[in-house]
Every structure is written in structure tokens, then in C-alpha cells.
N, C-alpha and C positions, 0 to 999 in steps of 0.2 A: 178503458184504455186497451188498445190492441197493438200488435207488433207489425201492423201494415206500414209500408213506406208512406211518407207524408204526401208524395205525389206519385201515385201508381200509374203505370203505363197501361196500354191496352192488352198486354200479354203478361201473364205471371208464370214463373218457372217453379217446378216442384219435382220431387222424387216420386216415382210410381213403381209398382211391381206389375209387369206384364206376364200373363200366363200364356204359354205357348205349348204346342204338343211336345216339344223337346225339353220343357221345363220352364220355371219362372226366371225372369230376368228383371233386375232392378236397373232403372236408368232415369235420366232427366226427361221430363215432358213439359210441354207448354200448353196452358189453358187460357181461354179468354178471361180477362179480368172483369169483375162485376162488383160495383160499389154503389151506394146510394148517392143521389144528387138531389139536393134541396134547391128549389127555385123560389126566389123571393121577388116581389115586384114593389117598386116605390114610385111615387109621382109627386109633383110639387105640393107641399103641405102635408104629405103622408109619409110616415116611416115605412121601411120595408116590411112587407107581410108575406108569410109563407103562402104560396099558391099551389105547390105540388112537390111531391117527393117521388122519384122514380129510381129503379135500379138500372144502372147503365154501365157500359164499358167506358172507362175514363178516356178522355180525349175529345177535342172539339166540344167542350162543355158549354162555351158561350153560344155556339151554334145550336146546340140542343135546346138550351133555355129559350133562345129567341124564336126558334122554329116552333117549339111547343106552344108558346104564348100566341104566336100568329095563328097556328092551326086552331087554337081554342077561341079565336075571335077576341082576344084580350088586347092585342095591339095591331096596328096597321103598319104598312111598309115604312112610314115616316115617323113613327111614334117613339122609337128608341133613342135615348140620348146617351146612355152609358150601359155597358155590361161589364161586370167585374166580379171577382171572387170576394166573398164576404171577409171582412177583416175584424170582426167583433173580437174583443179581447177574451171573451168567455168561451170561445170555440176551443174544443179539444184539438190537439195536434193532428189527429187523423181526420178531422173535419175541415181542415184548412182549405183544401181544394175540392171539397164536396158540397159547398154552398155557393150559389151564384145569385147575384142580385141584378135584376133588370130595372133600369130607371126610365120611365116614360115621360113624355112631355105633357101628357094630359092625364086626367083621372081615369083609373081603370076600374071597371065594374067586376069585382071578384064576387060573383054570385054565390048563392048558398051551396050550389053543387061543388064549387071549388073548396069551400070551407069544409064541407062534409066528406068530400072524397079527395083529401089532400095527400093521400099516399097511394102508391100503386107498385105493381111488379113490373119487370121488364117485358111482360107478356100482354099488358093492357094498353089502352090507348084512347078509348072513347071518352073516358073521364066524365061520366055522368050523363052523357047524351042518351036519351031513351026513345028518340023518334027521328025519322028521316027529316021531318020539318025542322027540328032543332039543328041537325047536321047541315042542312042547306042554308040555314040562317047565318052560318059563320063565314060564308064566302066574302072575302075582303078586297079583292082586286080584279083587274080585267082578266077575262078568259083568253087563252091562246086560241087564235082564230085562223091558223094556217091550213094547209091542204089536208085532205083525209089521210089516215094512216096507210102506209105502204106495207103490205104483208111481208115483203122480202126484208124490209128494215126491221119490222117487229120481230121476226124470227131470229135475227142475229143479235138483238139487244142483250139477252142474257149472257152470251159469250163475251160481249164487250164489257159488261158489268163485271164478269168473273175476272177479267184481266186486272182489275183494280182492287181485288179482294185479298190484300196482303195478310190481314189478320186471320181470315178464314184459311188461307193457304198454310198458315203456321199452326192454327189451333183446331180448325174444323168446327168452331163453336160460335160463330156470329152470323148475323144477317147482314144484308147490304141493300142499299137503295141508291139510285142514281138518276140524275136529270139529263136528258138527251134531246138533241135537236131532231128535226124532221128527217135529216140525212143520217142520223145515227152518231153524230159527234157528241162526245161527253162534255158536259158542263162541270159536273161535280159528282163524286161517288163517296159515300160514307158507310162505315160499318158499325155495328153495335150488337150486343146480346139481345136487345129488344128490337124487333122489326119496326115498331112505330118510332123508336128512338132514332133509328137510321134515317127514316124519312124526315123527322124533325131536324136532324143535323143537316140534311141536304137543303131544306128550306131556309134554315138559319144561316147557312153559308152564303146563300144568295142574298138574304136580307142584310147581313153584315158587310157584304161587298157592294151594297147598293145596286144590285142587279135584279132583273125581273125574276120572280119566283115561278112563273109559268113558262112552259115551253111544250114541245110536242109530246114527249114521253116521260113519265115517271116509271122507273123500272125497279122491281123488288125481287129479291132472291127466293122468297117463299110463297106462301099462299096469299090471296087477295081477300082479306077479311073486311068487314064493314068499316073498322077504324082506319084502315089504310085508304079505302075509297073515300072516306070522309076527308082525310087530309089532302088527297089528290083533288077533290072537289074544291076545298078551301083555297088551295094554291092556284086553281084555274088551269091546270095542265090539260092537254088535249086528250091523252090516253094514259091509263095505268096498265102496265105490262107485268104479269106475274109469271114466275116459273111454276108455281103450284096452282091449285084450284081456287075459285072464288066461292063465297057462301051465297045463299039465296038473298039475304038482306043486302049484301054487297052489290049483287047484280041489280036489285031493285033500286037502290040509291043511285047507281051509275046511270041507269036508264032515266030516272027522274031528273038527274042533273045534266044529262047530255054528255057524260064522260065515256069515252071509248074504254072498254074493259076487255083485256086479253088474259087467258090463262093457259096452263100447260104448254108454255112457250119454249120451244127448242129450235135448233137450226132447221129441222125438217118439218116442224109442225107448230101451229098455234090455234087456239080456239077463241073466237070472238063472241062475247056475251052481250055487249051493249055498244 
């Protein structure tokens, strides 16, 4: 049993001691909240089964669960029938809002990799995929097929993302992801301590709103690792735009999948890798 609030928000307050040249100062500070989220999946004739546990920033939990299952190829856009917090009587109070159950309309293949790798940190996201072929196999919907990326739009996307990063503005401790149109209009922006969680929340928001998960740009506030490119490929977006650098495997997957990939993106500069 812990002394955590039963429904923690995205920000936690605490007392800190700040050391300055003039001396130490004690004051209140705010940090990004981080708690585990267990995702369970059920379908007709099957009781809920644990599929994944991740460390996340509380908030938009249903979106996170739905987006993660979609990115993993476990559900399609029309497979979800219900998303809810688990109400098992044996749950401890601090677990009440830390377990989400997805109910699908069809049987879900929880392969061995999900059973064997059913926990993770807020820094992981590939979830057992060990090849580009496996990553490409999870594509579940139509690809965005609009006009080529416009460099002037690409360069201003991080600033547009930053305008919606309220938790980062308060704590400095979370990542962000957002889905944007070809003209740079925002569809949805989400934040989380885990960069892959932020992308899951963006896709989940579109799924639960019955909106297309693909558009011109998926924008992320950090680097473009393989796991983020994999999620972008799965959703079918046109381009992934990152503030930081990509990895070699991320570039390779983007080129194999036909995904536009941009890194080191600022108002005055961007680098295209694929």
C-alpha cells in the first residue's frame, strides 16, 4: 500500500531544496507524474488477459491503451467495443485507475512476445520486435497519400507542438507527440514521460474519436528512434518530424516503408533522411 492519491494527475507537487550561489532555498516544485499502467485485452469467449505494463504519465489512459494495441497490430480501427478501467474487487486502491481493459469484437492473437515481454519502462516501445520485417507487418490501415512535405511547414511544426505542451511548461519532464495536416493544422497533441506513450496517446485519441489515424505529419519532441518510426509506419502517416536525431535503424525502416523522416527540426533548419 502506498500513500499515492487514488487518481493521480499528470503533475505532482513536492518540496525541494534548490542550491544557489547565495545559499539554499526550500520551495515547492512540480514534477511529471509517473505510474504503471497495466493493459488487459478481452474478446468474446475470453476473459481479460494482461498484454502489457508500461510506466506512463497518468491521463488519457484509454487513448494510451488503444493506441498501443493498434501499433502492436493487435486491433484494427473497428475492433474495439469498449475501453474501461478495471473494477476487479481484489485491486488495491492505488491500482484502481492503473489498469485498463480493452474489449475487442474478435479474437486477439497475444503472441509469445507479448506474454514474455509484458512489462516495460517509459523508455521502451518496440515490445519484442527484432526485425524491420516484423515492424512492417503491423501496418493496419491506409497510408496518407497527400502532397509531398513542404519544408517551410516542416520547420515550423516543433513550435506548433510546443504551444500545446502544458505539462512540459510546468515540469520540463515530459515528451510530446502530435498529428498535423499538410498545412500545419493540429489534430491532436499529447504528452507523457515516455515518448512512445505520447505517440500511442495520439493514435488512441484518433481511434476513440473514430477519426483516421493517418495524416501528413506525426511530430515528436525528441529523437526519432526505431520504435517511433515503427509506430508512424503502422499508422500510415506521411512523415515523421523529430526535434532530435534519428538512429540508423530508424532511417532504414523509414526508407523501406516509404515514410518521410526529418530530424534536427527547428524554424531555421531541418534535415531529411528519407
